[in-house]
Backbone as CSV, one residue per row, in Angstrom:
resi,resn,N_x,N_y,N_z,CA_x,CA_y,CA_z,C_x,C_y,C_z
1,MET,10.806,7.207,-1.882,10.122,6.584,-2.994,11.041,6.408,-4.191
2,SER,12.180,7.039,-4.176,13.105,6.837,-5.270,13.618,5.418,-5.216
3,GLU,14.270,4.979,-6.281,14.776,3.611,-6.345,15.771,3.335,-5.223
4,SER,16.492,4.367,-4.760,17.464,4.165,-3.686,16.816,4.191,-2.310
5,GLY,15.502,4.396,-2.247,14.796,4.390,-0.982,14.726,5.757,-0.332
6,GLY,15.182,6.792,-1.005,15.148,8.142,-0.458,13.777,8.759,-0.561
7,THR,13.714,10.033,-0.320,12.442,10.738,-0.381,12.326,11.508,-1.685
8,ILE,11.103,11.889,-2.003,10.869,12.727,-3.174,10.043,13.923,-2.735
9,SER,10.096,14.967,-3.519,9.330,16.169,-3.199,7.858,15.954,-3.534
10,THR,7.033,16.832,-3.039,5.604,16.768,-3.346,5.379,16.887,-4.845
11,PHE,6.139,17.768,-5.488,6.024,17.934,-6.939,6.353,16.633,-7.656
12,GLU,7.441,15.978,-7.257,7.828,14.709,-7.870,6.773,13.629,-7.624
13,PHE,6.201,13.628,-6.420,5.167,12.651,-6.087,3.971,12.787,-7.024
14,PHE,3.479,14.026,-7.197,2.303,14.219,-8.043,2.632,14.052,-9.525
15,ALA,3.894,14.241,-9.903,4.292,13.975,-11.288,4.305,12.464,-11.538
16,LYS,4.777,11.704,-10.554,4.836,10.247,-10.685,3.456,9.607,-10.578
17,PHE,2.588,10.195,-9.741,1.245,9.662,-9.513,0.208,10.745,-9.804
18,PRO,-0.104,10.962,-11.075,-1.039,12.042,-11.415,-2.482,11.786,-10.961
19,THR,-2.810,10.526,-10.715,-4.164,10.209,-10.254,-4.087,9.300,-9.029
20,GLU,-5.161,9.262,-8.293,-5.230,8.375,-7.137,-5.101,6.916,-7.576
21,ARG,-5.648,6.596,-8.720,-5.588,5.222,-9.248,-4.143,4.793,-9.497
22,THR,-3.307,5.670,-10.101,-1.913,5.296,-10.371,-1.141,5.102,-9.067
23,ALA,-1.414,5.928,-8.074,-0.751,5.772,-6.771,-1.177,4.464,-6.116
24,LEU,-2.460,4.167,-6.133,-2.981,2.940,-5.535,-2.365,1.711,-6.197
25,GLU,-2.309,1.701,-7.513,-1.727,0.566,-8.229,-0.252,0.394,-7.881
26,TYR,0.487,1.489,-7.764,1.904,1.410,-7.409,2.078,0.823,-6.000
27,PHE,1.358,1.369,-5.022,1.518,0.899,-3.641,1.053,-0.548,-3.474
28,GLU,0.005,-0.940,-4.201,-0.432,-2.332,-4.145,0.624,-3.256,-4.737
29,SER,1.264,-2.850,-5.829,2.291,-3.696,-6.439,3.509,-3.828,-5.536
30,ARG,3.786,-2.798,-4.728,4.902,-2.863,-3.784,4.554,-3.736,-2.571
31,ARG,3.329,-3.623,-2.082,2.948,-4.402,-0.898,2.705,-5.865,-1.229
32,TRP,2.088,-6.117,-2.385,1.729,-7.479,-2.766,2.337,-7.831,-4.127
33,PRO,3.650,-7.985,-4.221,4.259,-8.275,-5.528,3.822,-9.612,-6.118
34,ASP,3.391,-10.544,-5.275,2.961,-11.863,-5.751,1.446,-12.004,-5.773
35,GLY,0.732,-10.892,-5.675,-0.724,-10.923,-5.683,-1.298,-10.581,-4.320
36,VAL,-2.473,-10.028,-4.327,-3.137,-9.578,-3.106,-3.466,-10.759,-2.209
37,HIS,-3.231,-10.589,-0.924,-3.657,-11.579,0.061,-4.195,-10.850,1.288
38,CYS,-5.094,-11.495,1.987,-5.764,-10.910,3.137,-4.776,-10.713,4.293
39,PRO,-4.702,-9.493,4.856,-3.799,-9.263,5.982,-4.308,-9.882,7.285
40,TYR,-5.554,-10.317,7.305,-6.135,-10.901,8.513,-5.925,-12.409,8.581
41,CYS,-6.226,-13.116,7.484,-6.133,-14.583,7.521,-5.110,-15.146,6.543
42,GLY,-4.572,-14.298,5.657,-3.557,-14.742,4.716,-4.080,-15.347,3.428
43,SER,-5.385,-15.426,3.296,-5.984,-16.027,2.109,-5.668,-15.202,0.857
44,GLU,-5.484,-15.903,-0.251,-5.297,-15.242,-1.537,-6.616,-15.126,-2.293
45,ARG,-7.685,-15.640,-1.696,-9.006,-15.570,-2.317,-9.660,-14.246,-1.933
46,THR,-9.414,-13.235,-2.754,-9.948,-11.898,-2.478,-10.635,-11.359,-3.721
47,SER,-11.479,-10.379,-3.513,-12.092,-9.683,-4.641,-11.884,-8.192,-4.445
48,ARG,-11.722,-7.500,-5.551,-11.497,-6.055,-5.504,-12.827,-5.344,-5.702
49,GLN,-13.110,-4.420,-4.818,-14.315,-3.604,-4.917,-13.885,-2.249,-5.478
50,ARG,-13.798,-2.149,-6.794,-13.249,-0.956,-7.447,-13.993,0.326,-7.090
51,LYS,-15.285,0.245,-7.000,-16.070,1.451,-6.727,-15.662,2.086,-5.400
52,TYR,-15.380,1.248,-4.413,-15.042,1.757,-3.076,-13.558,1.640,-2.759
53,GLN,-12.759,1.132,-3.701,-11.308,1.008,-3.595,-10.859,0.208,-2.380
54,TYR,-11.449,-0.948,-2.201,-10.981,-1.856,-1.160,-11.072,-3.286,-1.687
55,HIS,-10.482,-4.197,-0.950,-10.545,-5.620,-1.264,-11.381,-6.285,-0.182
56,GLN,-11.976,-7.429,-0.526,-12.693,-8.204,0.469,-12.244,-9.652,0.365
57,CYS,-11.928,-10.223,1.524,-11.499,-11.617,1.592,-12.716,-12.526,1.413
58,LYS,-12.571,-13.537,0.580,-13.668,-14.475,0.356,-13.750,-15.534,1.444
59,ASP,-12.692,-15.642,2.260,-12.702,-16.632,3.333,-13.187,-16.026,4.652
60,CYS,-12.507,-14.994,5.160,-12.923,-14.413,6.446,-13.905,-13.247,6.274
61,ARG,-14.117,-12.817,5.022,-15.093,-11.766,4.664,-14.704,-10.363,5.135
62,LYS,-13.491,-10.171,5.637,-13.084,-8.841,6.090,-12.671,-7.986,4.904
63,LYS,-12.892,-6.690,5.061,-12.520,-5.717,4.036,-11.175,-5.103,4.407
64,PHE,-10.364,-4.785,3.386,-9.066,-4.193,3.648,-8.582,-3.394,2.444
65,THR,-7.632,-2.508,2.696,-6.991,-1.721,1.647,-5.488,-1.945,1.737
66,VAL,-4.767,-1.317,0.839,-3.313,-1.421,0.846,-2.724,-0.856,2.135
67,ARG,-3.436,0.022,2.809,-2.943,0.637,4.050,-3.287,-0.172,5.301
68,THR,-4.146,-1.161,5.204,-4.548,-1.941,6.374,-3.347,-2.601,7.021
69,GLY,-3.171,-2.327,8.320,-2.082,-2.930,9.059,-0.749,-2.232,8.901
70,GLU,-0.700,-1.168,8.120,0.543,-0.435,7.915,0.602,0.764,8.855
71,LEU,1.782,1.124,9.268,1.951,2.314,10.097,1.903,3.555,9.216
72,GLY,1.397,4.630,9.753,1.369,5.887,9.015,-0.007,6.507,9.019
73,PRO,-0.083,7.736,8.567,-1.372,8.428,8.547,-2.323,7.805,7.542
74,LYS,-3.606,7.982,7.795,-4.611,7.389,6.918,-4.597,8.020,5.534
75,ASN,-4.285,9.289,5.453,-4.221,9.949,4.151,-2.834,10.555,4.003
76,TRP,-1.982,9.908,3.257,-0.577,10.299,3.140,-0.402,11.684,2.563
77,THR,-1.343,12.193,1.776,-1.167,13.490,1.138,-1.468,14.651,2.068
78,THR,-2.000,14.389,3.252,-2.325,15.494,4.159,-1.299,15.653,5.279
79,CYS,-0.211,14.904,5.230,0.810,14.991,6.282,1.480,16.363,6.254
């Protein structure tokens, strides 16, 4: 997660991302630097469901998160 692509300690991770919201915003900005788009159909017409922390495509109607389609555990903090 460092700028050089290396790893950081758990302490550094929680210092950088004190809340789930800050972590979510960071990972979304890394995955979608040009704006959110649907991983299923590619549409940029999406809406954010803040209460449930997911996006929904306005074209194919599928729900997705920043982790949809990515490799790795569902909850990164429990690894």
